[in-house]
C-alpha positions, -999 to 999 in steps of 0.1 A, spaced: 517 468 445 545 473 420 568 487 446 562 456 468 570 433 439 602 452 432 612 451 469 606 413 471 625 407 439 655 427 451 654 409 484 655 375 466 684 386 444 703 398 475 696 365 493 708 344 463 738 366 458 749 360 494 742 323 491 762 321 459 791 341 472 793 322 505 793 288 488 819 300 463 842 311 491 836 279 511 842 256 481 873 276 471 889 273 505 878 237 512 884 225 477 920 237 476 929 226 511 910 194 518 891 181 487 918 186 461 894 202 435 902 232 414 883 265 414 865 256 381 851 224 396 842 244 428 822 269 407 803 242 390 794 226 423 784 260 436 761 268 407 745 233 410 739 238 448 724 273 442 701 261 414 689 233 436 683 256 466 664 281 444 643 253 430 634 240 464 627 274 480 610 290 450 591 262 434 589 229 453 581 241 489 554 266 478 539 239 455 538 214 484 523 239 508 494 246 484 483 209 484 
């Protein structure tokens, strides 16, 4: 039971790390070349997108499935 919880927790951390890293790389490249935003603004955009994704995947979708 405890090992299963730890495995699921590590899997979620790995997923969100990949999501965060991928979006940072994308916004860094696209922001500099096409959108004209700096890295700091790109990081804020990335954190916002990751927080919204985590909210939808971890809270809202399971909450709606229960009803």
